[in-house]
N, C-alpha and C positions, 0 to 999 in steps of 0.2 A: 456506604455506596461503593459499588465497584466501578472502576475506570479501566478503559482499554487503551493501550498505547500501540502505535503502529510504526514499524520500520519497513520500508520498501527499498530494496536494492535494484536500481534500474540499470539494465545492461546497455551498452553501446556497441555498435558494430564498426566504429572507426578505430583503427589501430592506434591512433595517437590520443585517444580519450580513455579515461578510466570509468568504470562503473561508479555511480554515485548513489548515496543514500538519501531518502526523503523520510522525514519524521513527522508524526502527528500524535498529539497527546490528549489524554483526558476525554475520550469519546465514550459514549454509552454502547451497550451491547447491540441495540437495534440499529444504530448507525453503522457499526462494524459489519453486521450481517447484511443489511440491505444496501449499503452504499459501497462496501468494499468486497466482501466475500462473494456475494451473489453475482455481481458484474464480472468479477475476476474469473469465477468458475464458468460463466457463460460466454467467455471471450468478448466481453463488452468493455468499452472504455469506462474508466472511473477516475475520480478526482481525489488526490491526496495533497493536502496543504497547498492548494493552488496549482498543482501540476496535473494535467490530464494524462493518464497513463493507459497504455494498451497492455493487456495481459501477456502478449507475446514478447514484450520488452522487459518483463520482470524476471530478474535472476533469483531473488529471494523475497519472501513476504513473511514477516514475523509479527505476531500479535501477542502482547503480554497483558495480563490482567493484574491489577493491584486494587487494594481496598482503600 
């Protein structure tokens, strides 16, 4: 079975804060497409590992597939 792992780097606008990464592991393809990619591309909010994210605050989105 294939699993997908997600790394999101969230940017901040405050000068004293650093960007931080949010990780989520072992998701299936349908979850990644419907709950992450589609909302991100449509500028909608989506949830990753308990964090509600807005696409405009995403510096980097990385999806990796493993078996």
